Each structure stands twice: as C-alpha cells, then as structure tokens.
KOLROBA-816250 format. One record per residue (C-alpha): residue in three letters; x, y, z; chain. Coordinates in Angstrom, 3 decimals. Example, Ala and Ser with C-alpha at 12.3 -4.5 7.8 and 13.67 -1.06 7.14 Angstrom:
BEGIN
@rest ala	u 12.300	v -4.500	w 7.800	kette A $
@rest ser	u 13.670	v -1.060	w 7.140	kette A $
//
This chain:
BEGIN
@rest met	u 0.136	v -0.355	w -0.447	kette A $
@rest leu	u 2.951	v 2.256	w 0.265	kette A $
@rest glu	u 3.943	v 2.411	w -2.975	kette A $
@rest ser	u 0.606	v 3.489	w -4.320	kette A $
@rest lys	u -0.089	v 7.087	w -4.811	kette A $
@rest trp	u -3.565	v 6.597	w -2.343	kette A $
@rest gly	u -1.667	v 4.877	w 0.142	kette A $
@rest leu	u 0.793	v 7.442	w 0.547	kette A $
@rest arg	u -1.856	v 10.421	w 1.096	kette A $
@rest leu	u -3.655	v 8.215	w 3.862	kette A $
@rest ile	u -0.487	v 8.334	w 5.747	kette A $
@rest ala	u -0.403	v 11.746	w 4.821	kette A $
@rest leu	u -3.598	v 12.826	w 6.322	kette A $
@rest val	u -3.054	v 10.866	w 9.632	kette A $
@rest leu	u -0.107	v 12.499	w 10.503	kette A $
@rest ala	u -1.449	v 15.992	w 9.349	kette A $
@rest leu	u -4.357	v 15.554	w 11.788	kette A $
@rest val	u -2.121	v 14.135	w 14.541	kette A $
@rest phe	u 0.038	v 17.748	w 14.203	kette A $
@rest phe	u -3.627	v 19.357	w 14.252	kette A $
@rest leu	u -4.727	v 17.736	w 17.643	kette A $
@rest ser	u -1.021	v 18.635	w 19.565	kette A $
@rest val	u -0.984	v 22.239	w 17.988	kette A $
@rest asn	u -4.043	v 22.685	w 19.186	kette A $
@rest asn	u -3.814	v 20.200	w 22.461	kette A $
@rest met	u -6.600	v 18.875	w 21.635	kette A $
@rest phe	u -5.414	v 15.560	w 23.226	kette A $
@rest gly	u -4.870	v 17.466	w 26.105	kette A $
@rest asn	u -8.347	v 18.957	w 26.456	kette A $
@rest ile	u -9.751	v 15.027	w 26.175	kette A $
@rest phe	u -7.721	v 13.300	w 28.067	kette A $
@rest asn	u -6.792	v 15.642	w 31.055	kette A $
@rest ala	u -7.298	v 15.532	w 34.185	kette A $
@rest asp	u -10.032	v 18.864	w 34.746	kette A $
@rest asn	u -12.299	v 17.465	w 32.390	kette A $
@rest leu	u -12.478	v 13.846	w 33.574	kette A $
@rest gly	u -12.985	v 15.944	w 37.288	kette A $
@rest gln	u -10.112	v 14.595	w 39.232	kette A $
@rest lys	u -9.138	v 16.613	w 42.232	kette A $
@rest ser	u -5.839	v 16.420	w 44.374	kette A $
@rest thr	u -3.833	v 17.837	w 46.938	kette A $
@rest glu	u -0.639	v 18.325	w 47.513	kette A $
@rest thr	u 1.707	v 20.639	w 50.685	kette A $
@rest ile	u 4.193	v 22.570	w 49.006	kette A $
@rest gln	u 6.851	v 23.269	w 51.626	kette A $
@rest glu	u 8.900	v 26.156	w 52.569	kette A $
@rest val	u 7.070	v 29.228	w 50.072	kette A $
@rest pro	u 8.755	v 32.181	w 50.753	kette A $
@rest val	u 7.386	v 35.259	w 52.501	kette A $
@rest gln	u 7.020	v 38.659	w 51.254	kette A $
@rest val	u 5.742	v 41.418	w 53.573	kette A $
@rest lys	u 4.072	v 44.391	w 52.034	kette A $
@rest tyr	u 4.547	v 47.737	w 54.390	kette A $
@rest asn	u 6.096	v 51.348	w 53.675	kette A $
@rest asn	u 9.177	v 50.030	w 53.755	kette A $
@rest lys	u 10.910	v 54.055	w 53.614	kette A $
@rest ser	u 9.980	v 54.587	w 56.712	kette A $
@rest leu	u 9.015	v 51.641	w 58.802	kette A $
@rest tyr	u 11.323	v 48.258	w 59.787	kette A $
@rest ala	u 9.720	v 44.805	w 59.535	kette A $
@rest ser	u 11.094	v 42.161	w 61.964	kette A $
@rest glu	u 9.510	v 39.062	w 63.387	kette A $
@rest val	u 9.110	v 37.775	w 59.932	kette A $
@rest pro	u 9.136	v 34.373	w 59.360	kette A $
@rest asp	u 11.433	v 32.985	w 55.999	kette A $
@rest lys	u 9.214	v 30.582	w 54.229	kette A $
@rest val	u 6.049	v 28.821	w 55.563	kette A $
@rest asp	u 4.093	v 25.438	w 54.354	kette A $
@rest val	u 1.050	v 25.540	w 51.559	kette A $
@rest glu	u -1.223	v 23.070	w 50.964	kette A $
@rest ile	u -3.324	v 23.546	w 47.955	kette A $
@rest ser	u -6.032	v 21.590	w 46.052	kette A $
@rest gly	u -7.671	v 22.000	w 43.290	kette A $
@rest pro	u -7.879	v 19.926	w 39.326	kette A $
@rest gln	u -4.938	v 17.683	w 39.374	kette A $
@rest ser	u -3.343	v 19.629	w 35.897	kette A $
@rest gln	u -3.599	v 22.645	w 37.913	kette A $
@rest val	u -1.807	v 20.994	w 41.204	kette A $
@rest leu	u 0.756	v 19.722	w 39.591	kette A $
@rest lys	u 2.000	v 22.802	w 37.561	kette A $
@rest ala	u 1.675	v 24.710	w 40.972	kette A $
@rest glu	u 3.939	v 22.372	w 42.391	kette A $
@rest asn	u 6.443	v 23.373	w 39.500	kette A $
@rest gly	u 5.902	v 27.092	w 39.988	kette A $
@rest glu	u 8.636	v 29.082	w 41.012	kette A $
@rest asn	u 6.655	v 32.528	w 41.800	kette A $
@rest ile	u 4.491	v 31.347	w 44.750	kette A $
@rest lys	u 4.664	v 33.556	w 47.473	kette A $
@rest ala	u 2.963	v 34.063	w 50.940	kette A $
@rest val	u 2.076	v 37.621	w 51.461	kette A $
@rest leu	u 1.505	v 39.056	w 54.528	kette A $
@rest asp	u -0.269	v 42.620	w 53.659	kette A $
@rest leu	u 0.638	v 45.281	w 56.025	kette A $
@rest ser	u 0.332	v 48.693	w 53.783	kette A $
@rest gly	u -1.064	v 52.004	w 55.356	kette A $
@rest glu	u 0.095	v 49.775	w 59.132	kette A $
@rest lys	u 2.028	v 52.219	w 61.380	kette A $
@rest ala	u 4.865	v 51.296	w 63.905	kette A $
@rest gly	u 4.224	v 48.498	w 66.206	kette A $
@rest lys	u 3.132	v 44.076	w 66.284	kette A $
@rest his	u 0.489	v 43.489	w 64.311	kette A $
@rest thr	u -0.974	v 39.937	w 63.677	kette A $
@rest thr	u -2.942	v 38.921	w 59.885	kette A $
@rest gln	u -3.270	v 36.266	w 57.683	kette A $
@rest phe	u -1.557	v 35.088	w 54.779	kette A $
@rest gln	u -2.489	v 35.765	w 51.213	kette A $
@rest val	u -1.214	v 33.067	w 48.416	kette A $
@rest asn	u -0.208	v 34.887	w 45.107	kette A $
@rest gly	u 0.801	v 33.177	w 42.193	kette A $
@rest leu	u -1.951	v 30.486	w 42.211	kette A $
@rest asn	u -4.264	v 29.359	w 39.672	kette A $
@rest lys	u -8.213	v 30.562	w 40.629	kette A $
@rest asp	u -9.581	v 27.184	w 40.753	kette A $
@rest ile	u -7.059	v 26.229	w 43.730	kette A $
@rest asp	u -7.695	v 26.468	w 47.160	kette A $
@rest tyr	u -5.052	v 27.111	w 49.622	kette A $
@rest ser	u -4.314	v 27.338	w 53.535	kette A $
@rest val	u -1.200	v 28.068	w 55.174	kette A $
@rest lys	u 0.143	v 26.507	w 58.059	kette A $
@rest pro	u 0.354	v 28.481	w 59.883	kette A $
@rest lys	u -2.223	v 30.484	w 58.620	kette A $
@rest glu	u -0.653	v 33.810	w 59.907	kette A $
@rest ala	u 2.119	v 35.685	w 61.475	kette A $
@rest thr	u 2.799	v 38.526	w 64.100	kette A $
@rest val	u 5.293	v 41.077	w 62.637	kette A $
@rest asn	u 7.234	v 43.814	w 64.596	kette A $
@rest leu	u 7.043	v 47.443	w 62.605	kette A $
@rest glu	u 9.600	v 50.175	w 63.672	kette A $
@rest glu	u 10.894	v 53.613	w 63.222	kette A $
@rest arg	u 14.286	v 52.958	w 60.610	kette A $
@rest val	u 17.437	v 53.333	w 61.409	kette A $
@rest ser	u 20.579	v 52.931	w 60.037	kette A $
@rest lys	u 23.984	v 52.703	w 61.538	kette A $
@rest thr	u 27.508	v 51.703	w 60.338	kette A $
@rest leu	u 28.775	v 49.248	w 62.281	kette A $
@rest lys	u 32.645	v 47.330	w 62.401	kette A $
@rest val	u 32.779	v 43.380	w 62.012	kette A $
@rest glu	u 34.684	v 41.186	w 63.458	kette A $
@rest pro	u 36.282	v 37.808	w 62.096	kette A $
@rest asp	u 35.008	v 34.942	w 63.475	kette A $
@rest val	u 37.404	v 31.797	w 62.591	kette A $
@rest ser	u 38.152	v 29.580	w 65.509	kette A $
@rest asn	u 41.325	v 27.215	w 65.631	kette A $
@rest asn	u 37.970	v 24.790	w 66.020	kette A $
@rest asp	u 37.631	v 25.499	w 62.039	kette A $
@rest leu	u 41.294	v 24.789	w 61.470	kette A $
@rest asp	u 42.635	v 21.767	w 60.477	kette A $
@rest ser	u 44.517	v 20.387	w 63.605	kette A $
@rest asp	u 47.921	v 21.068	w 62.129	kette A $
@rest tyr	u 46.904	v 24.492	w 62.403	kette A $
@rest lys	u 46.681	v 27.462	w 64.368	kette A $
@rest ile	u 44.970	v 30.722	w 63.631	kette A $
@rest ser	u 48.465	v 33.504	w 64.043	kette A $
@rest glu	u 45.760	v 36.186	w 62.138	kette A $
@rest gln	u 42.572	v 36.955	w 61.163	kette A $
@rest ser	u 40.962	v 40.209	w 59.275	kette A $
@rest val	u 37.697	v 40.961	w 56.961	kette A $
@rest ser	u 37.287	v 43.742	w 53.950	kette A $
@rest pro	u 35.582	v 45.849	w 54.250	kette A $
@rest glu	u 35.610	v 46.231	w 57.671	kette A $
@rest thr	u 32.524	v 48.322	w 58.630	kette A $
@rest val	u 29.058	v 47.798	w 56.903	kette A $
@rest lys	u 25.630	v 49.322	w 56.890	kette A $
@rest val	u 22.765	v 47.359	w 59.466	kette A $
@rest thr	u 18.952	v 49.139	w 59.151	kette A $
@rest gly	u 16.554	v 47.600	w 61.177	kette A $
@rest gly	u 14.255	v 49.135	w 64.030	kette A $
@rest gln	u 15.940	v 51.030	w 66.553	kette A $
@rest asp	u 15.183	v 48.217	w 69.437	kette A $
@rest gln	u 16.712	v 45.557	w 67.034	kette A $
@rest ile	u 19.957	v 48.254	w 66.364	kette A $
@rest asp	u 20.489	v 48.777	w 70.085	kette A $
@rest lys	u 20.153	v 45.079	w 70.653	kette A $
@rest ile	u 23.252	v 44.335	w 68.588	kette A $
@rest ala	u 26.755	v 43.412	w 70.011	kette A $
@rest tyr	u 28.387	v 41.568	w 67.417	kette A $
@rest leu	u 28.609	v 41.683	w 64.076	kette A $
@rest lys	u 30.737	v 38.401	w 63.048	kette A $
@rest ala	u 31.564	v 37.314	w 60.053	kette A $
@rest thr	u 31.966	v 33.546	w 59.262	kette A $
@rest tyr	u 33.119	v 31.548	w 56.115	kette A $
@rest lys	u 29.981	v 30.315	w 54.273	kette A $
@rest asn	u 32.639	v 26.936	w 52.816	kette A $
@rest lys	u 32.280	v 25.268	w 56.316	kette A $
@rest ser	u 35.961	v 23.074	w 55.195	kette A $
@rest lys	u 38.531	v 22.578	w 57.550	kette A $
@rest ile	u 41.294	v 25.273	w 56.657	kette A $
@rest ala	u 44.950	v 24.326	w 55.965	kette A $
@rest lys	u 46.450	v 27.159	w 54.556	kette A $
@rest asn	u 46.465	v 31.051	w 54.444	kette A $
@rest thr	u 42.950	v 31.209	w 53.358	kette A $
@rest thr	u 40.711	v 34.228	w 51.992	kette A $
@rest asp	u 36.964	v 33.465	w 51.460	kette A $
@rest ile	u 33.711	v 35.036	w 51.231	kette A $
@rest ala	u 31.923	v 35.264	w 54.506	kette A $
@rest lys	u 28.890	v 36.238	w 55.755	kette A $
@rest ile	u 27.746	v 38.157	w 57.999	kette A $
@rest thr	u 25.544	v 37.788	w 61.441	kette A $
@rest ala	u 24.126	v 40.327	w 63.885	kette A $
@rest phe	u 24.314	v 38.942	w 67.773	kette A $
@rest asp	u 23.276	v 40.089	w 71.287	kette A $
@rest arg	u 25.666	v 40.147	w 73.958	kette A $
@rest asn	u 23.870	v 36.362	w 74.463	kette A $
@rest leu	u 24.647	v 35.564	w 71.277	kette A $
@rest asn	u 21.295	v 35.068	w 70.203	kette A $
@rest lys	u 20.633	v 36.671	w 66.727	kette A $
@rest ile	u 19.174	v 39.604	w 65.680	kette A $
@rest asp	u 16.707	v 40.238	w 62.776	kette A $
@rest val	u 18.476	v 43.587	w 60.758	kette A $
@rest ser	u 19.826	v 44.156	w 57.226	kette A $
@rest ile	u 22.974	v 44.379	w 56.606	kette A $
@rest gln	u 24.743	v 46.037	w 53.402	kette A $
@rest pro	u 26.930	v 44.035	w 51.804	kette A $
@rest asn	u 26.014	v 41.325	w 53.812	kette A $
@rest glu	u 29.090	v 39.566	w 52.664	kette A $
@rest val	u 32.868	v 40.716	w 52.979	kette A $
@rest asn	u 36.237	v 39.345	w 52.590	kette A $
@rest leu	u 37.423	v 36.901	w 55.471	kette A $
@rest ser	u 41.317	v 36.049	w 55.567	kette A $
@rest val	u 42.742	v 33.878	w 57.715	kette A $
@rest lys	u 46.535	v 33.162	w 58.366	kette A $
@rest val	u 48.083	v 29.889	w 59.863	kette A $
@rest glu	u 51.123	v 28.213	w 61.444	kette A $
@rest asp	u 51.796	v 24.945	w 62.421	kette A $
@rest tyr	u 49.737	v 24.258	w 65.948	kette A $
@rest ser	u 51.563	v 24.658	w 68.787	kette A $
@rest lys	u 50.694	v 25.028	w 72.689	kette A $
@rest lys	u 52.622	v 25.725	w 75.981	kette A $
@rest val	u 53.707	v 22.998	w 78.994	kette A $
@rest lys	u 55.580	v 23.226	w 81.517	kette A $
@rest val	u 59.015	v 21.680	w 82.191	kette A $
@rest lys	u 59.552	v 18.880	w 85.594	kette A $
@rest thr	u 62.735	v 18.394	w 86.159	kette A $
@rest lys	u 64.315	v 14.544	w 86.559	kette A $
@rest ala	u 67.520	v 14.019	w 88.219	kette A $
@rest val	u 69.273	v 10.698	w 87.573	kette A $
@rest gly	u 73.430	v 10.255	w 88.425	kette A $
@rest ser	u 74.469	v 11.318	w 92.010	kette A $
@rest leu	u 76.623	v 13.773	w 92.913	kette A $
@rest ser	u 80.007	v 13.279	w 93.425	kette A $
@rest asn	u 81.951	v 12.972	w 96.568	kette A $
@rest gly	u 79.003	v 12.895	w 99.053	kette A $
@rest arg	u 77.903	v 15.705	w 98.594	kette A $
@rest glu	u 73.987	v 16.061	w 99.019	kette A $
@rest leu	u 71.385	v 18.093	w 96.306	kette A $
@rest asp	u 70.141	v 21.146	w 97.685	kette A $
@rest asn	u 67.887	v 22.514	w 93.923	kette A $
@rest ile	u 67.826	v 21.895	w 90.542	kette A $
@rest ser	u 66.086	v 25.436	w 88.950	kette A $
@rest leu	u 65.997	v 25.881	w 85.029	kette A $
@rest glu	u 66.237	v 28.867	w 83.222	kette A $
@rest asp	u 62.972	v 27.992	w 80.922	kette A $
@rest glu	u 60.178	v 26.650	w 83.142	kette A $
@rest glu	u 57.948	v 26.418	w 79.956	kette A $
@rest val	u 58.013	v 25.845	w 77.016	kette A $
@rest glu	u 56.417	v 25.762	w 73.671	kette A $
@rest ile	u 55.650	v 21.712	w 71.989	kette A $
@rest tyr	u 54.461	v 21.684	w 68.125	kette A $
@rest gly	u 52.450	v 18.879	w 66.735	kette A $
@rest asn	u 48.677	v 17.968	w 65.843	kette A $
@rest lys	u 46.444	v 19.321	w 68.236	kette A $
@rest asp	u 44.944	v 16.173	w 68.805	kette A $
@rest asp	u 47.688	v 14.562	w 69.365	kette A $
@rest leu	u 49.010	v 17.311	w 71.727	kette A $
@rest glu	u 45.575	v 17.645	w 74.085	kette A $
@rest asp	u 46.785	v 15.237	w 76.729	kette A $
@rest ile	u 50.321	v 16.879	w 77.088	kette A $
@rest asp	u 50.904	v 19.422	w 80.123	kette A $
@rest glu	u 54.225	v 18.950	w 80.900	kette A $
@rest ile	u 57.605	v 17.351	w 79.458	kette A $
@rest thr	u 60.749	v 16.275	w 81.419	kette A $
@rest ala	u 64.070	v 17.661	w 81.403	kette A $
@rest asn	u 67.019	v 15.240	w 82.889	kette A $
@rest val	u 69.659	v 16.295	w 84.992	kette A $
@rest asn	u 72.293	v 14.486	w 85.436	kette A $
@rest leu	u 74.115	v 14.614	w 88.694	kette A $
@rest asp	u 76.822	v 12.723	w 88.004	kette A $
@rest asn	u 80.911	v 14.253	w 88.507	kette A $
@rest ile	u 79.274	v 17.167	w 90.003	kette A $
@rest ser	u 80.380	v 18.448	w 93.375	kette A $
@rest asp	u 79.910	v 21.759	w 93.544	kette A $
@rest thr	u 77.313	v 24.289	w 92.462	kette A $
@rest thr	u 77.015	v 24.647	w 88.838	kette A $
@rest glu	u 75.237	v 25.078	w 85.916	kette A $
@rest lys	u 74.787	v 23.172	w 82.633	kette A $
@rest asn	u 72.802	v 22.792	w 79.143	kette A $
@rest val	u 70.081	v 19.928	w 79.589	kette A $
@rest lys	u 67.790	v 18.881	w 76.734	kette A $
@rest phe	u 64.412	v 17.499	w 76.896	kette A $
@rest lys	u 62.348	v 14.217	w 76.668	kette A $
@rest val	u 60.211	v 14.312	w 73.199	kette A $
@rest pro	u 56.612	v 12.637	w 73.537	kette A $
@rest lys	u 56.808	v 10.864	w 70.327	kette A $
@rest asp	u 54.113	v 12.676	w 69.336	kette A $
@rest val	u 55.938	v 15.960	w 69.701	kette A $
@rest thr	u 57.234	v 17.312	w 66.553	kette A $
@rest lys	u 59.432	v 20.160	w 68.255	kette A $
@rest val	u 60.176	v 21.669	w 71.501	kette A $
@rest asn	u 61.377	v 25.301	w 71.306	kette A $
@rest pro	u 63.679	v 25.962	w 72.437	kette A $
@rest asn	u 65.118	v 22.613	w 72.212	kette A $
@rest gly	u 66.851	v 23.137	w 76.009	kette A $
@rest thr	u 67.344	v 24.911	w 78.700	kette A $
@rest thr	u 70.053	v 25.910	w 81.238	kette A $
@rest ala	u 69.511	v 23.678	w 84.476	kette A $
@rest lys	u 71.486	v 25.274	w 87.669	kette A $
@rest ile	u 72.334	v 22.474	w 90.108	kette A $
@rest thr	u 73.260	v 23.498	w 94.150	kette A $
@rest val	u 74.466	v 21.420	w 96.505	kette A $
@rest lys	u 74.758	v 21.228	w 99.994	kette A $
//
C-alpha cells in the first residue's frame, strides 16, 4: 500500500491530523484530569514569605522566612502549582503604622481554581521606625575551624565596616557583627574567601536586621599548631664526694611544643633530665628535654639547669 498513490495520501492525512491535534492541545483537552473531574491535594513546603509595608520609613522584624502551603484543586493545576517558582505567601501591612500587627497570609501566584491553606495561617510582625547605622565587623574563625595541624596566627575582614538597617530596638541590641566562612571545610593554609555577616546580641542570639553588604572577604593566616607546657626536672645519677643535692632550677620553666592538636591534647608537661654524675659543687649545665613521641618540635630545644649542692 505504501507504494500506491492512495496509500501515501492516507499516511499524509493521518500525520496532518496528529499534528493539528497536538498544536491545539486537543489530546490534553480530551484526556486531561480537569475534564475527567479528578481532584488532588498536595503541600508545597518552604514557600517564601513577603511583607508589604511602608519600607521607606518602617522596618519589619519577626517575619518568618518560609511557610508551608496546602493546595487542592484540579490535578493538572495542582501539578503546575507544585512546579511553579512565583508562588509567595504575602502578609499585607500596607498603611499600617509602627507596632505589632497580626495578619493572615495570602498566597499569590496560584490559579483561581486552586484552594489553599497556609501553615501557620497568620503571623505577628513588628513594624518599627527605620534606622541605619555603620558598625564594625569581627572575623569569626576559631581554631576548631582549622585542620588539627594548624592554629590561627592572624585574621581580618574587608571591608571592616558595613551599614546595618533595622528597628531602633534591634539596632540597640547588636553587640557583635560576626563574619563566618560560607564554606565550612577545614582550613589548612592561608585562606581568603567569602564570609557571611550575622548580627548577635550579648547572649549570641541572632538579631533580625538588614546588613549591606551582607558578605565580606575574610582572610586567615595559619601557623603550625603549638601549645605551651610546663617543664619538670628529673635528677639522674648521683653527686660526687658524698655531696647532697639542694635544688635544681631551670632557666626555661615553660616551653612551646608543636604537633597535631589532637595528639598534644593530653600533654601538659615535658621532662628535663639533669645528670648529676661527676658534679660536686654548685654549677650550671645545658640539658635537653625528653620529647614525647607525638611532639614534632620543642622551642627552645634545651635549657640551662642550675644545680645547687649542699
């Protein structure tokens, strides 16, 4: 049949019909869930919250970042809403003055055939007089953020100050502006990277304010990990001519030891062995330290012991 003229015409007609139905979405109209009357209910999680208010003279705080929205309606519209990126939960405080205001959420970006409910259904927002202030940013990197072979030698931020905007109460509560790395991997070398700024009160509770810029360059310089430990003396051998030992004192009673932080954690002291053999009078001598196996270096690597005899 394919070789006949009528067969070719029939195939062309079928293809044209399929193309026509596809372009006009007639298959969808015939078989879609709307026409079949199917209903569906789904929950869209973490829908962003938007507040409408006079943001030129007021500042809104205590606003939730996101809410969950349960939607129901024709299945095709529900599926479309789930994949939508323009859905927002709106708190409309247009025309409101400073103070606390409780209002219900309205959801924008849904088809008119969709019913919705917001969890929670309402929120209380604090509107305050808008205030701006320039404040200094503190670098906030601790030795816990470093690879255990290193410790911080220096840290800084650029720029050093930022503009903070919020209600007067929030601004007055700010005790710290801390810059912390967005990338939380352990630091094992001198590093400069982007850091996010967060405002805190004296008890390190976060404060809801606007910070511009809200990111800075945070630079950290590192050095080999070390800690200071005490030095204890240990007398070995014996004095000559029957003399008795009165005292041993060290020029360095504290030294710096180097190594991995975890390995050094339980080391609080090292020993200086003082050999008394062939000593019969008060004298001084250079001594070395007995270095634990996990210590890679001691500074200084030795000290002077004063040996006092009776």
